DSSP file (Angstrom, degrees, kcal/mol; ACC not computed):
  #  RESIDUE AA STRUCTURE BP1 BP2  ACC     N-H-->O    O-->H-N    N-H-->O    O-->H-N    TCO  KAPPA ALPHA  PHI   PSI    X-CA   Y-CA   Z-CA
    1    1 A X              0   0    0      0, 0.0     2,-0.2     0, 0.0     0, 0.0   0.000 360.0 360.0 360.0 142.8   12.4 -105.9   36.1
    2    2 A X        -     0   0    0      1,-0.1     2,-0.5     0, 0.0     0, 0.0  -0.534 360.0-126.6 -78.1 137.4   15.0 -106.8   33.5
    3    3 A X        -     0   0    0     -2,-0.2     2,-0.2     1,-0.0    -1,-0.1  -0.731  23.0-133.3 -85.6 129.6   15.9 -110.4   33.0
    4    4 A X        -     0   0    0     -2,-0.5     3,-0.1     1,-0.1     2,-0.1  -0.563  20.1-120.1 -80.8 141.9   19.6 -111.2   33.3
    5    5 A X        -     0   0    0     -2,-0.2    -1,-0.1     1,-0.1     2,-0.1  -0.318  38.8 -83.2 -74.8 165.0   21.3 -113.3   30.6
    6    6 A X        -     0   0    0      1,-0.1     2,-0.2    -2,-0.1    -1,-0.1  -0.414  51.0-108.2 -61.8 140.7   23.0 -116.5   31.3
    7    7 A X        -     0   0    0     -2,-0.1     2,-0.3    -3,-0.1    -1,-0.1  -0.488  31.6-134.8 -69.7 142.0   26.5 -116.0   32.5
    8    8 A X        -     0   0    0     -2,-0.2    -1,-0.0     1,-0.1     2,-0.0  -0.746  16.6-117.2 -98.7 147.9   29.2 -117.0   30.0
    9    9 A X     >  -     0   0    0     -2,-0.3     4,-2.3     1,-0.1     5,-0.2  -0.320  28.5-108.9 -76.3 164.4   32.2 -119.1   30.9
   10   10 A X  H  > S+     0   0    0      1,-0.2     4,-2.5     2,-0.2     5,-0.2   0.916 121.3  52.9 -59.7 -43.7   35.7 -117.7   30.5
   11   11 A X  H  > S+     0   0    0      1,-0.2     4,-2.5     2,-0.2    -1,-0.2   0.911 107.6  50.2 -58.3 -42.1   36.2 -120.0   27.5
   12   12 A X  H  > S+     0   0    0      2,-0.2     4,-2.7     1,-0.2    -1,-0.2   0.917 111.0  48.9 -64.5 -43.1   33.0 -118.8   25.8
   13   13 A X  H  X S+     0   0    0     -4,-2.3     4,-2.4     2,-0.2    -2,-0.2   0.918 111.9  49.0 -63.9 -42.4   34.1 -115.2   26.2
   14   14 A X  H  X S+     0   0    0     -4,-2.5     4,-2.3     1,-0.2    -2,-0.2   0.928 112.4  48.3 -62.0 -43.9   37.6 -115.9   24.8
   15   15 A X  H  X S+     0   0    0     -4,-2.5     4,-2.5     2,-0.2    -2,-0.2   0.894 111.6  50.0 -66.2 -40.7   36.1 -117.7   21.8
   16   16 A X  H  X S+     0   0    0     -4,-2.7     4,-2.6     1,-0.2    -1,-0.2   0.928 112.2  47.0 -60.9 -43.8   33.6 -114.9   21.2
   17   17 A X  H  X S+     0   0    0     -4,-2.4     4,-2.4    -5,-0.2    -2,-0.2   0.897 111.4  51.7 -65.8 -38.1   36.3 -112.3   21.3
   18   18 A X  H  X S+     0   0    0     -4,-2.3     4,-2.5     2,-0.2    -2,-0.2   0.925 110.3  48.0 -64.3 -44.6   38.5 -114.4   19.0
   19   19 A X  H  X S+     0   0    0     -4,-2.5     4,-2.3     2,-0.2     5,-0.2   0.921 111.6  51.1 -59.4 -45.4   35.7 -114.7   16.4
   20   20 A X  H  X S+     0   0    0     -4,-2.6     4,-2.0     1,-0.2    -2,-0.2   0.920 111.8  46.3 -60.7 -42.4   35.0 -111.0   16.6
   21   21 A X  H  X S+     0   0    0     -4,-2.4     4,-3.0     2,-0.2    -1,-0.2   0.882 110.3  53.4 -68.1 -36.8   38.7 -110.2   16.0
   22   22 A X  H  X S+     0   0    0     -4,-2.5     4,-1.4     2,-0.2    -1,-0.2   0.879 109.4  49.1 -61.3 -38.3   39.0 -112.7   13.1
   23   23 A X  H  X S+     0   0    0     -4,-2.3     4,-0.6     2,-0.2    -1,-0.2   0.884 113.1  46.8 -69.1 -38.4   36.0 -111.1   11.4
   24   24 A X  H >X S+     0   0    0     -4,-2.0     3,-1.1    -5,-0.2     4,-0.7   0.903 108.3  56.7 -66.2 -42.6   37.6 -107.7   11.9
   25   25 A X  H >< S+     0   0    0     -4,-3.0     3,-0.8     1,-0.2    -1,-0.2   0.841  98.9  60.0 -59.7 -34.2   40.9 -109.0   10.6
   26   26 A X  H 3< S+     0   0    0     -4,-1.4    -1,-0.2     1,-0.2    -2,-0.2   0.756 108.0  46.0 -66.9 -22.4   39.3 -110.1    7.3
   27   27 A X  H << S+     0   0    0     -3,-1.1     2,-0.3    -4,-0.6    -1,-0.2   0.530  94.5  95.1 -95.5  -8.3   38.3 -106.6    6.6
   28   28 A X    <<  -     0   0    0     -3,-0.8     2,-0.1    -4,-0.7     3,-0.1  -0.619  67.4-134.1 -89.2 140.6   41.6 -104.9    7.5
   29   29 A X        -     0   0    0     -2,-0.3     5,-0.4     1,-0.1    -2,-0.1  -0.419  46.0 -74.9 -78.1 166.4   44.4 -104.1    4.9
   30   30 A X  S    S+     0   0    0     -2,-0.1     2,-0.3     4,-0.1    -1,-0.1  -0.351  88.1  82.3 -60.5 143.0   47.9 -104.9    5.6
   31   31 A X  S  > S-     0   0    0      1,-0.1     4,-2.2    -3,-0.1     5,-0.2  -0.952  91.1 -45.7 152.7-171.7   49.5 -102.6    8.1
   32   32 A X  H  > S+     0   0    0     -2,-0.3     4,-2.1     1,-0.2     5,-0.2   0.891 126.8  51.2 -60.6 -43.5   50.0 -101.8   11.7
   33   33 A X  H  > S+     0   0    0      1,-0.2     4,-2.0     2,-0.2    -1,-0.2   0.919 110.3  50.0 -61.7 -43.9   46.4 -102.2   12.8
   34   34 A X  H  > S+     0   0    0     -5,-0.4     4,-2.4     1,-0.2    -1,-0.2   0.904 109.2  51.7 -61.2 -43.6   46.2 -105.6   11.2
   35   35 A X  H  X S+     0   0    0     -4,-2.2     4,-1.9     1,-0.2    -1,-0.2   0.844 108.0  52.5 -62.0 -34.2   49.3 -106.7   12.9
   36   36 A X  H  X S+     0   0    0     -4,-2.1     4,-1.9     2,-0.2    -2,-0.2   0.870 109.1  49.2 -69.9 -36.3   47.9 -105.5   16.3
   37   37 A X  H  X S+     0   0    0     -4,-2.0     4,-2.4     2,-0.2    -2,-0.2   0.933 111.1  49.8 -67.7 -44.0   44.7 -107.6   15.7
   38   38 A X  H  X S+     0   0    0     -4,-2.4     4,-2.4     1,-0.2    -2,-0.2   0.897 110.3  50.5 -60.0 -41.8   46.8 -110.7   14.8
   39   39 A X  H  X S+     0   0    0     -4,-1.9     4,-1.8     2,-0.2    -1,-0.2   0.891 110.0  50.5 -63.7 -39.7   48.9 -110.2   17.9
   40   40 A X  H  X S+     0   0    0     -4,-1.9     4,-2.1     2,-0.2    -2,-0.2   0.919 108.6  51.6 -63.3 -44.1   45.6 -109.9   20.0
   41   41 A X  H  X S+     0   0    0     -4,-2.4     4,-2.2     1,-0.2    -2,-0.2   0.918 109.1  50.9 -61.1 -44.7   44.3 -113.1   18.5
   42   42 A X  H  X S+     0   0    0     -4,-2.4     4,-2.3     1,-0.2    -1,-0.2   0.871 108.4  52.0 -60.4 -36.0   47.6 -114.9   19.4
   43   43 A X  H  X S+     0   0    0     -4,-1.8     4,-2.5     2,-0.2    -2,-0.2   0.876 107.4  52.3 -67.0 -36.6   47.2 -113.6   23.0
   44   44 A X  H  X S+     0   0    0     -4,-2.1     4,-2.3     2,-0.2    -2,-0.2   0.902 109.1  50.3 -66.2 -41.2   43.7 -115.0   23.1
   45   45 A X  H  X S+     0   0    0     -4,-2.2     4,-2.5     2,-0.2    -2,-0.2   0.932 112.0  47.4 -59.6 -47.4   45.0 -118.4   21.9
   46   46 A X  H  X S+     0   0    0     -4,-2.3     4,-2.7     1,-0.2     5,-0.2   0.916 110.7  51.2 -60.5 -41.9   47.7 -118.3   24.6
   47   47 A X  H  X S+     0   0    0     -4,-2.5     4,-2.6     1,-0.2    -2,-0.2   0.910 110.3  49.8 -63.4 -40.9   45.2 -117.3   27.3
   48   48 A X  H  X S+     0   0    0     -4,-2.3     4,-2.5     2,-0.2    -1,-0.2   0.916 112.1  48.0 -61.9 -45.9   42.9 -120.3   26.2
   49   49 A X  H  X S+     0   0    0     -4,-2.5     4,-2.3     2,-0.2    -2,-0.2   0.891 112.1  48.6 -63.4 -41.1   45.9 -122.7   26.4
   50   50 A X  H  X S+     0   0    0     -4,-2.7     4,-2.7     2,-0.2     5,-0.2   0.918 110.8  51.4 -64.1 -44.2   46.9 -121.4   29.8
   51   51 A X  H  X S+     0   0    0     -4,-2.6     4,-2.6    -5,-0.2     5,-0.2   0.947 111.0  46.8 -56.4 -52.3   43.4 -121.7   31.1
   52   52 A X  H  X S+     0   0    0     -4,-2.5     4,-2.3     1,-0.2     5,-0.2   0.925 112.3  51.0 -57.2 -45.0   43.1 -125.3   29.9
   53   53 A X  H  X S+     0   0    0     -4,-2.3     4,-2.2     1,-0.2    -2,-0.2   0.921 113.0  44.6 -62.3 -46.9   46.5 -126.1   31.4
   54   54 A X  H  X S+     0   0    0     -4,-2.7     4,-2.2     2,-0.2    -1,-0.2   0.850 111.1  53.7 -68.1 -33.6   45.5 -124.6   34.8
   55   55 A X  H  X S+     0   0    0     -4,-2.6     4,-2.6     2,-0.2     5,-0.2   0.906 109.3  49.1 -63.7 -42.5   42.0 -126.3   34.8
   56   56 A X  H  X S+     0   0    0     -4,-2.3     4,-2.1    -5,-0.2    -2,-0.2   0.950 113.9  45.7 -64.2 -47.8   43.6 -129.7   34.2
   57   57 A X  H  X S+     0   0    0     -4,-2.2     4,-2.5     1,-0.2    -1,-0.2   0.890 112.3  50.8 -63.4 -37.7   46.0 -129.1   37.1
   58   58 A X  H  X S+     0   0    0     -4,-2.2     4,-2.4     1,-0.2    -1,-0.2   0.908 110.5  48.8 -68.7 -38.2   43.3 -127.8   39.4
   59   59 A X  H  X S+     0   0    0     -4,-2.6     4,-1.4     2,-0.2    -1,-0.2   0.865 111.8  50.2 -69.1 -34.4   41.2 -130.9   38.7
   60   60 A X  H  X S+     0   0    0     -4,-2.1     4,-0.6    -5,-0.2     3,-0.2   0.938 112.9  46.0 -67.4 -45.9   44.2 -133.2   39.4
   61   61 A X  H >< S+     0   0    0     -4,-2.5     3,-0.9     1,-0.2    -2,-0.2   0.886 110.9  52.9 -66.1 -38.1   44.9 -131.4   42.6
   62   62 A X  H 3< S+     0   0    0     -4,-2.4    -1,-0.2     1,-0.2    -2,-0.2   0.822 105.3  55.0 -64.2 -31.0   41.3 -131.5   43.7
   63   63 A X  H 3<        0   0    0     -4,-1.4    -1,-0.2     1,-0.2    -2,-0.2   0.601 360.0 360.0 -82.6 -10.4   41.0 -135.2   43.1
   64   64 A X    <<        0   0    0     -3,-0.9    -1,-0.2    -4,-0.6    -2,-0.1   0.476 360.0 360.0 -75.1 360.0   44.0 -136.0   45.4
């Protein structure tokens, strides 16, 4: 039977995707594809910020 890997948190997956895209960005020349990767990295930053904001609010609501 195949052993399943440890589940990754949402934050870990966002960070891994961001690192992968930053590595890809370093190899791309200026142009549309590079702009698309930069936009995707910005989206990942926004997603991480929103997740942090919602987790703090969720913890505050749970403690009441």
